C-alpha positions as a Python dict, from the first residue, in 0.01 Angstrom:
ca = {
    (1, 'M'): (0, 0, 0),
    (2, 'K'): (73, 191, -320),
    (3, 'K'): (138, 504, -115),
    (4, 'I'): (390, 320, 107),
    (5, 'L'): (564, 176, -201),
    (6, 'F'): (588, 522, -361),
    (7, 'I'): (742, 671, -46),
    (8, 'T'): (991, 385, -27),
    (9, 'I'): (1098, 434, -391),
    (10, 'L'): (1128, 808, -336),
    (11, 'A'): (1351, 757, -31),
    (12, 'I'): (1574, 513, -218),
    (13, 'S'): (1604, 762, -508),
    (14, 'A'): (1692, 1045, -274),
    (15, 'F'): (1953, 829, -102),
    (16, 'A'): (2100, 732, -439),
    (17, 'C'): (2110, 1096, -553),
    (18, 'K'): (2279, 1196, -231),
    (19, 'N'): (2544, 929, -267),
    (20, 'N'): (2600, 1030, -630),
    (21, 'G'): (2639, 1392, -529),
    (22, 'E'): (2886, 1306, -259),
    (23, 'S'): (3091, 1075, -481),
    (24, 'S'): (3261, 1375, -643),
    (25, 'D'): (3417, 1674, -473),
    (26, 'A'): (3485, 1899, -773),
    (27, 'Y'): (3383, 1935, -1136),
    (28, 'G'): (3543, 2080, -1445),
    (29, 'N'): (3649, 2025, -1804),
    (30, 'F'): (3955, 1878, -1968),
    (31, 'E'): (4198, 2111, -2139),
    (32, 'T'): (4552, 2103, -2272),
    (33, 'D'): (4852, 2333, -2296),
    (34, 'D'): (4850, 2403, -2668),
    (35, 'V'): (5115, 2586, -2870),
    (36, 'I'): (5032, 2821, -3157),
    (37, 'V'): (5321, 2821, -3404),
    (38, 'S'): (5359, 3141, -3606),
    (39, 'A'): (5570, 3242, -3904),
    (40, 'E'): (5890, 3426, -3815),
    (41, 'T'): (5943, 3566, -4165),
    (42, 'G'): (5720, 3688, -4445),
    (43, 'G'): (5677, 3545, -4793),
    (44, 'K'): (5498, 3286, -5001),
    (45, 'I'): (5431, 2948, -4838),
    (46, 'L'): (5594, 2694, -5071),
    (47, 'E'): (5512, 2390, -4857),
    (48, 'F'): (5255, 2334, -4583),
    (49, 'N'): (5242, 1983, -4441),
    (50, 'A'): (5027, 2032, -4130),
    (51, 'E'): (4684, 1867, -4128),
    (52, 'K'): (4427, 1877, -3853),
    (53, 'G'): (4446, 1562, -3640),
    (54, 'Q'): (4794, 1473, -3768),
    (55, 'K'): (5040, 1337, -3511),
    (56, 'I'): (5388, 1480, -3548),
    (57, 'N'): (5721, 1466, -3371),
    (58, 'E'): (5928, 1751, -3236),
    (59, 'G'): (6143, 1901, -3510),
    (60, 'N'): (5928, 1787, -3802),
    (61, 'V'): (5920, 2042, -4086),
    (62, 'L'): (5560, 2152, -4136),
    (63, 'A'): (5603, 2460, -4355),
    (64, 'V'): (5859, 2618, -4586),
    (65, 'I'): (5847, 2988, -4679),
    (66, 'D'): (6005, 3127, -4998),
    (67, 'T'): (6376, 3207, -4949),
    (68, 'V'): (6475, 3325, -5300),
    (69, 'Q'): (6528, 3690, -5204),
    (70, 'M'): (6736, 3594, -4902),
    (71, 'S'): (6950, 3359, -5109),
    (72, 'L'): (7017, 3641, -5356),
    (73, 'Q'): (7109, 3877, -5073),
    (74, 'I'): (7352, 3620, -4933),
    (75, 'K'): (7509, 3578, -5278),
    (76, 'Q'): (7542, 3956, -5309),
    (77, 'L'): (7715, 3979, -4971),
    (78, 'Y'): (7962, 3708, -5071),
    (79, 'S'): (8045, 3910, -5384),
    (80, 'Q'): (8095, 4225, -5176),
    (81, 'E'): (8318, 4030, -4940),
    (82, 'D'): (8534, 3911, -5234),
    (83, 'A'): (8568, 4272, -5352),
    (84, 'V'): (8669, 4392, -5005),
    (85, 'K'): (8921, 4107, -4972),
    (86, 'A'): (9071, 4208, -5308),
    (87, 'K'): (9094, 4565, -5180),
    (88, 'R'): (9265, 4442, -4865),
    (89, 'Q'): (9512, 4242, -5074),
    (90, 'S'): (9589, 4555, -5274),
    (91, 'I'): (9656, 4748, -4953),
    (92, 'Q'): (9883, 4471, -4827),
    (93, 'S'): (10078, 4486, -5154),
    (94, 'Q'): (10106, 4863, -5124),
    (95, 'I'): (10242, 4835, -4770),
    (96, 'A'): (10492, 4577, -4893),
    (97, 'V'): (10612, 4822, -5163),
    (98, 'F'): (10656, 5099, -4903),
    (99, 'N'): (10853, 4864, -4678),
    (100, 'E'): (11081, 4772, -4969),
    (101, 'Q'): (11137, 5139, -5050),
    (102, 'K'): (11217, 5206, -4686),
    (103, 'K'): (11462, 4917, -4685),
    (104, 'N'): (11645, 5064, -4987),
    (105, 'L'): (11654, 5406, -4825),
    (106, 'Q'): (11802, 5255, -4509),
    (107, 'I'): (12080, 5100, -4720),
    (108, 'N'): (12147, 5440, -4881),
    (109, 'E'): (12136, 5606, -4542),
    (110, 'D'): (12406, 5373, -4408),
    (111, 'R'): (12619, 5437, -4718),
    (112, 'I'): (12587, 5815, -4690),
    (113, 'R'): (12670, 5812, -4319),
    (114, 'K'): (12995, 5628, -4398),
    (115, 'M'): (13069, 5869, -4685),
    (116, 'L'): (12994, 6163, -4455),
    (117, 'K'): (13257, 6041, -4211),
    (118, 'D'): (13509, 6025, -4499),
    (119, 'G'): (13401, 6367, -4627),
    (120, 'A'): (13266, 6218, -4951),
    (121, 'A'): (12904, 6325, -4880),
    (122, 'T'): (12726, 6626, -4735),
    (123, 'Q'): (12486, 6661, -4439),
    (124, 'K'): (12215, 6769, -4682),
    (125, 'Q'): (12230, 6433, -4859),
    (126, 'L'): (12184, 6256, -4526),
    (127, 'D'): (11897, 6486, -4431),
    (128, 'D'): (11726, 6420, -4764),
    (129, 'I'): (11744, 6045, -4711),
    (130, 'T'): (11613, 6079, -4355),
    (131, 'G'): (11325, 6298, -4477),
    (132, 'Q'): (11230, 6044, -4744),
    (133, 'M'): (11221, 5769, -4482),
    (134, 'D'): (10995, 5981, -4259),
    (135, 'V'): (10758, 6029, -4553),
    (136, 'I'): (10744, 5654, -4619),
    (137, 'D'): (10677, 5585, -4250),
    (138, 'K'): (10379, 5820, -4266),
    (139, 'Q'): (10258, 5654, -4587),
    (140, 'I'): (10282, 5312, -4426),
    (141, 'A'): (10087, 5435, -4119),
    (142, 'S'): (9819, 5589, -4341),
    (143, 'T'): (9786, 5273, -4549),
    (144, 'Q'): (9765, 5057, -4238),
    (145, 'T'): (9474, 5274, -4125),
    (146, 'Q'): (9298, 5188, -4451),
    (147, 'F'): (9377, 4823, -4383),
    (148, 'T'): (9203, 4846, -4045),
    (149, 'S'): (8903, 5012, -4207),
    (150, 'V'): (8878, 4734, -4465),
    (151, 'N'): (8887, 4468, -4192),
    (152, 'K'): (8598, 4643, -4015),
    (153, 'E'): (8409, 4648, -4343),
    (154, 'L'): (8456, 4272, -4369),
    (155, 'E'): (8321, 4230, -4017),
    (156, 'V'): (8009, 4428, -4111),
    (157, 'L'): (7952, 4214, -4420),
    (158, 'N'): (7994, 3894, -4217),
    (159, 'A'): (7743, 4018, -3960),
    (160, 'Q'): (7492, 4109, -4232),
    (161, 'R'): (7532, 3769, -4391),
    (162, 'A'): (7486, 3594, -4055),
    (163, 'I'): (7161, 3788, -4000),
    (164, 'I'): (7020, 3689, -4339),
    (165, 'I'): (7129, 3326, -4297),
    (166, 'D'): (6948, 3322, -3963),
    (167, 'Q'): (6637, 3473, -4125),
    (168, 'K'): (6658, 3213, -4400),
    (169, 'S'): (6671, 2932, -4145),
    (170, 'R'): (6352, 3069, -3989),
    (171, 'C'): (6173, 3019, -4321),
    (172, 'T'): (6163, 2650, -4233),
    (173, 'V'): (5886, 2612, -3974),
    (174, 'K'): (5936, 2314, -3743),
    (175, 'S'): (5717, 2170, -3473),
    (176, 'P'): (5841, 2280, -3129),
    (177, 'I'): (5688, 1976, -2955),
    (178, 'S'): (5558, 1627, -3027),
    (179, 'G'): (5181, 1616, -3039),
    (180, 'T'): (4869, 1644, -3249),
    (181, 'V'): (4775, 1930, -3481),
    (182, 'L'): (4455, 2084, -3345),
    (183, 'E'): (4400, 2368, -3595),
    (184, 'T'): (4560, 2502, -3913),
    (185, 'Y'): (4551, 2868, -4014),
    (186, 'A'): (4738, 2869, -4345),
    (187, 'E'): (4745, 2702, -4685),
    (188, 'Q'): (5017, 2628, -4936),
    (189, 'G'): (5058, 2914, -5184),
    (190, 'E'): (4937, 3183, -4945),
    (191, 'L'): (5143, 3484, -4840),
    (192, 'T'): (5234, 3497, -4475),
    (193, 'A'): (5383, 3764, -4250),
    (194, 'P'): (5600, 3760, -3937),
    (195, 'G'): (5389, 3671, -3636),
    (196, 'K'): (5099, 3525, -3837),
    (197, 'A'): (4967, 3201, -3684),
    (198, 'M'): (5014, 2891, -3899),
    (199, 'F'): (4895, 2599, -3685),
    (200, 'K'): (4809, 2494, -3331),
    (201, 'I'): (4957, 2183, -3172),
    (202, 'A'): (4922, 2011, -2836),
    (203, 'N'): (5037, 1693, -2667),
    (204, 'L'): (4721, 1489, -2607),
    (205, 'D'): (4897, 1205, -2427),
    (206, 'E'): (4811, 1383, -2104),
    (207, 'L'): (4522, 1624, -2045),
    (208, 'N'): (4451, 1855, -1755),
    (209, 'L'): (4119, 1848, -1577),
    (210, 'K'): (4068, 2200, -1448),
    (211, 'V'): (3831, 2199, -1152),
    (212, 'Y'): (3732, 2455, -891),
    (213, 'V'): (3732, 2386, -517),
    (214, 'S'): (3601, 2593, -231),
    (215, 'G'): (3814, 2732, 48),
    (216, 'A'): (3683, 2461, 279),
    (217, 'Q'): (3804, 2191, 37),
    (218, 'L'): (4143, 2352, -27),
    (219, 'P'): (4323, 2194, 275),
    (220, 'N'): (4242, 1852, 128),
    (221, 'V'): (4428, 1927, -199),
    (222, 'K'): (4806, 1914, -234),
    (223, 'I'): (5052, 1929, -523),
    (224, 'G'): (5142, 1575, -634),
    (225, 'Q'): (4831, 1426, -473),
    (226, 'Q'): (4677, 1127, -651),
    (227, 'L'): (4306, 1170, -718),
    (228, 'N'): (4024, 961, -856),
    (229, 'V'): (3895, 1117, -1179),
    (230, 'I'): (3551, 1021, -1305),
    (231, 'I'): (3428, 1061, -1663),
    (232, 'D'): (3114, 948, -1844),
    (233, 'K'): (3153, 603, -1996),
    (234, 'N'): (2803, 598, -2142),
    (235, 'E'): (2459, 731, -2053),
    (236, 'T'): (2434, 526, -1734),
    (237, 'E'): (2789, 429, -1638),
    (238, 'N'): (3101, 616, -1532),
    (239, 'Q'): (3468, 541, -1587),
    (240, 'S'): (3731, 595, -1321),
    (241, 'L'): (4084, 717, -1400),
    (242, 'Q'): (4387, 815, -1194),
    (243, 'G'): (4495, 1178, -1186),
    (244, 'K'): (4765, 1386, -1021),
    (245, 'V'): (4738, 1743, -893),
    (246, 'T'): (4996, 1954, -1079),
    (247, 'W'): (4882, 2310, -1004),
    (248, 'I'): (4676, 2499, -746),
    (249, 'S'): (4584, 2862, -794),
    (250, 'S'): (4732, 3098, -535),
    (251, 'E'): (4435, 3334, -553),
    (252, 'A'): (4064, 3286, -516),
    (253, 'E'): (3829, 3373, -801),
    (254, 'F'): (3462, 3363, -879),
    (255, 'T'): (3318, 3038, -1006),
    (256, 'P'): (3320, 3043, -1391),
    (257, 'K'): (2996, 3114, -1575),
    (258, 'I'): (2968, 2756, -1701),
    (259, 'I'): (2829, 2671, -1357),
    (260, 'Q'): (2457, 2706, -1413),
    (261, 'T'): (2314, 2808, -1076),
    (262, 'K'): (2354, 3165, -949),
    (263, 'E'): (2432, 3035, -599),
    (264, 'E'): (2741, 2857, -730),
    (265, 'R'): (2852, 3136, -964),
    (266, 'V'): (2888, 3393, -687),
    (267, 'K'): (3110, 3174, -469),
    (268, 'L'): (3484, 3227, -443),
    (269, 'V'): (3680, 2918, -542),
    (270, 'Y'): (4036, 2808, -625),
    (271, 'A'): (4133, 2660, -962),
    (272, 'V'): (4312, 2324, -956),
    (273, 'K'): (4467, 2131, -1245),
    (274, 'V'): (4472, 1752, -1237),
    (275, 'A'): (4690, 1575, -1494),
    (276, 'V'): (4538, 1258, -1639),
    (277, 'K'): (4704, 1013, -1878),
    (278, 'N'): (4503, 990, -2199),
    (279, 'D'): (4452, 654, -2367),
    (280, 'G'): (4246, 820, -2640),
    (281, 'T'): (3929, 837, -2436),
    (282, 'L'): (3972, 1193, -2315),
    (283, 'K'): (3886, 1487, -2539),
    (284, 'I'): (3942, 1859, -2496),
    (285, 'G'): (3634, 2015, -2336),
    (286, 'M'): (3503, 1686, -2198),
    (287, 'P'): (3353, 1722, -1847),
    (288, 'G'): (3505, 1539, -1554),
    (289, 'E'): (3483, 1503, -1178),
    (290, 'V'): (3734, 1436, -903),
    (291, 'S'): (3709, 1273, -565),
    (292, 'W'): (3960, 1314, -283),
    (293, 'E'): (3916, 952, -181),
}
């Protein structure tokens, strides 16, 4: 009797294990698309407002890098611009003087031409006036060339100032997305450099369950497909969530090493990402399962 009871219990257990194994078609872990925000300029960190676990909105200022040197450079460029503008004004005044001289010479030229007709002036006097006007024309042309050069110098100064103003704006580090700070890599008062990571952020409102399916299962998976996602609720119970397939790998790969058995590790599989809305239950790295039905 005891033997029959033992066999019955064993059969029920095997049936239960089989059903549990068939309830899920793929396994994996939850992950997220995080963003590592780095400094774009170097200098001392005057403010650092990012804390691990902090929820922030897109555009929030999380760090401020020292901008004193850039502010001084901008001030210097403004002073240089004022000096160049004064130089340009001087050139404009000089051109105005030449034009006035030319105007007076033209009046004298007209007078001498009339006198020449009456025999009261000589051809040499007319030639002298004409020569003086030619000289002034060349002086005006030369001065206008300087004027063009000064304008180009102003353009260079404006471009330099725009570059520094842009660099100064990059000293304010803002969050590129809304989400939760996962890691911080800097502290207030430290020196940072361009490209140095400052903090990591991710949107945890939706996590991706990355699972691996075999080639035989692949026809059953489609982009946009709704799937049943299963996670551990406690030691004995599971919790079911709704997920949506957002990505399917185009190439096969070997099963990742986290799969324990050698038989599974050597199989070729396809990676699939299933997006799942997170009510706070899901955590990065948490295991999960999916079922096609």
